[in-house]
Every structure is written in C-alpha cells, then in structure tokens.
N, C-alpha and C positions, 0 to 999 in steps of 0.2 A: 341176361335172358337165355333161357335154355328151352329148346323144343325137341321133344322126342316123339318118334312115331313107332307104333307097334309095341310089342311086349316080349319079354323073355329073350331067347336067342335071336329072334327076328327084330329086336328093337334097333332102331336107327336114330342117331343123334344128328338132327339137321342143323341145330345151333348149339354150340358148346360154351355157355357163359359169355355171350356177347354183351359188351357195354359200349354204347355209342350215343353221342349227342349230336343232333342235326340242327344247325342254327337257323333261326328265323330269317327270312329274306335271303336265303342262300340256295344255290343250285348244287345238290349233291348227287353224284353218280355212285352206284354200288356195282362193283365188278367182281368177277372171280370165275374159276373154271366151272364147267358143268357139274352140278352136284355140290357146289361149295356152300349153298344155303342162302344165296342172294335173294331169290324169289320168296323163300320162306321168311327171311328177315322182313321184307317189305310187307308181306301178308300179315305178319304179327304186329308190325308197327301200325298198320291200317285197320287192325281189328277184324281182318278177314279170317284169321286163324288165331286160336288161343295158345298162349305160351304155356309150357309145362312148369316153368319156374321163372321168377324174376318179375319186374314191373315194367309197364309200358305207359308212357305219358304222351299225349298230344296237347301241347300247351299245359294248362293246369289240370286237364282231364286224365284220370287214371283209366286206361283202356281195359286192362285185365280186371276181371271181376264185374264188368258191366253186364247187365241183362241183355237179351236179344233186342228188346225194345230200345234200350239206351244206346246200344251199338248202332242200331238203324238210325236213330236220331242224330248221333254223332257223325255218321257217314254222310247224312244228308246236309248237315250244316257246317261241319268243321273240315271235311275232307273232300277232295276231288280226285277222280281217277281217270287216267288215260291208259288204254290197253293197246296191245299189238293189233288185236282185232278191234275195229273201230266201234263195234257195238252200237250202230245206229239203226233205228227202226226204219225199214224201207218205205213204209206208207206215210211217214211224216216228212215235212219239208226240213231243210237245214235249220231254219229258225225254230220250228217246233221241237226238233231234236235237241237244240241248244237249251231250250227253256223247260224241257221235260222234267228234270229232277226238281226244279223249283215248283213246277205245276203240281207234282206229286206231293210236295211238302206244303202246298197251299201258299206259296210265296211268290212275289213278283220282284224282279230286279228294278233298281232305279233306271230310268231311261238313259241318264247320263252314263252310268256304268255299262249298261248293255251296249250303247253306241260306242263307247271307248273300246270294249272287248272286240266288237265286230270290226272296228277300224283297225285294231291291232292285228287281228288274224287275216284281214284283207278279204272279208267275205260279203261286203255290203251288196254286191251285185248278184250274189248266189243264194240269198236267204230263202227264196221261193222254190229253189230246186230240191228235188228228192235225191237221196244218196246215189242212185243209179245214174243220175245226170251230173255227178261230180267226179273229178279224178281222185285217185287214192290220196294224194297230198291234200286236196280240198276236204275230203272226208275226215282225215285225221285233224285238220284244222277245225272242223266242226266239233270233233270230240274234245279238242283243246279248249275251245270256246265254252263248251258245255261244262267242262271242269272249272273254268275260271269264273263263269258268270255268277255263281253262288258266293263268290268271295271267300273261299275256304281258307283255313289256317295253313293247310299244306296240300299239295297235289302229289299223288304217287303215280308215277309213269312206269309201266312195265313193258320194256322193249318197244317204245312208242314208234320207232322207225323200222321195226322188223319187217313190215309188209310193204315198205315203200322203196321206190327207186332212189338213187343217190341224190338227185335234184330235189325231189319231194321231201326226202329225209332231211336234207340241209335246211329247207324252208321251215320245217316243223321245229328243228333244233334251234334255229335262229329265233323263232318265235318264243320258245320256252326260255331261252336266255334273255330275250328282251323283256318277257313278263316278270322275270326276277329283278332285272336291273332297273326297269322303268316303273313297273306296277307294284314292286315290292313283294311279289309272290314267293312262297317257299316251295321248292320242288325237290323230290327225291326220285331218282330215275334208276331203274335196274337196266343194265345193258351189257352186252358182250363185245360191243364195237368200240375200239379205241378212239375212232374219229368222233363218235357220238359223245363219248365221255369228255372229249377235249372242250366241249361247249360248257361244261360245268365249272363251278368254282373249286370243287373238292371231289376227289375220288377216294372211296373207301374200298379196300380190297379184302375179300374173304377167301379162305381156303379151309376145307374140312370143317365148316361150321364155326370158324373163328376169324376175327379181324386180324390180319397179318401185317397190314401197312396202309398208308394213305398218301395222297399227293395233293398239293395245293397248286392252283394255277396250272393245271395239266395241259400238255400238248399230246397229240396222237402218238408221237415218238416216245415221250416219257412214259405214257400209259402202256405202250407196247413193251418197252424195256422192263417195266415193273411186272407185267404179266409173264414175260419170259423168265424173270428172276424167280417168281413164285412157282412156275412150272418146274424149274430146275431144282428148287428146294424140295418140292413134293416128291420128285424122283429120288433124290438122295435119301429122304426120310423113308 
C-alpha cells in the first residue's frame, strides 16, 4: 500500500509500500513517531482515505475501487469507529447515541446482543443520560458501545484514550481488551502511548511510512524500548 499527498516537489509519501495483515479476533496497536503514517494507515484501511497504489481488504471486501455509496454501506455494516473526540450528539441520550448508526441504516440490534454490550461497558444505569451528564470515561464507553452494537468485522480506534484521565483510560482499554477476548471482536488501535499499546495482542511499528518492526504480547516497557530503538535508528539514518 502506498499513499502520496501533493504533487511535484511538494509531494509527500505518507505510506511507502506497506504490507500488513491484521488477524480476525485480535487486538492490534499501530505505533510510530509523529508523521510516521500510523493515522494514514488506519484511514486507508477503514476506507476513509483512498490509497495511491496497492489493495486494501476488509474480510473479503476490496475497499479500494469502491464507489462512495459502497464505502458508506461498508462503513455502516462492516466497520466500527472510536475516535479521540467522542463524537456524541449532545441532544441524544446515551442509548440513542449508541443506536444512532443502526437507526440511520434502518437496522435494529437483537435485544440479547444490545443487553450484552451494555452490560460489558457497564452503562445499564446511564442509558437515559445525555453526554453532558456523563464523565469522560463514560462518554467514551458510550462511543465503544456504539461501535460494538452493529457487530462490525473490525473496529478502528484512533487514540481512544487521548482525552481521558489515566483511570478512565484504563477502563476503556480494559473494555476493548475484554471485547476482543470475550466477544471475539477485532480491533485496530492507533496510539502513541506505550501503556495503551500494552493492552493489545500485537504492536506494529511504523517509521517514515514503512513498517519497521512488531511485538507480540507487549508490555509498556518492551513497547517503550522499541520506540527508543526506532528513534535512535531514525537519528542515525
């Protein structure tokens, strides 16, 4: 996968021939220095940005080459999103925010699945509350439930704990980890935080638009060591 921005002398290569397979039922973190291409990679994988060259598949669906209508349909049914900004509508209750994507698509979740998701995120007593009546951690858990309730093939999370204090951030990361291990969800998370990455099953490291290394069963310390190693190699280069 290659992604270029601009043209001529102003052209920038955000991704330089990246090849990666992200396993179903696995929690993958994508890390790298600022400008390494990690957010661009996630946006291309999710169909939010078009690749310049290469192919992108979500399951059996080839993302590149899809029409806008096909991309919209895929994002509504196959993909869930969790962003740093919670993106909740302030006039809707927590329950209405959770069900909004399904409502737009004209779908309803099974009651059993909805109840299981709500129980998993621990929001049973807060469904009637609006976002301003919820803590930051609770708002992000609403966003997590919204991503899960449509039972997508994969959830993309872009710095999901970036606006949270450490306690709320830990709550959300434990929930994401639990949703993979217990509900069988697939999650791809972009983060700059070694502690957040330690909740994943695998960390993929980018530098200058290329994958340079990866870790399995990461800890905060092993992730930090790898980031330092990549930083040293970048300075030498």
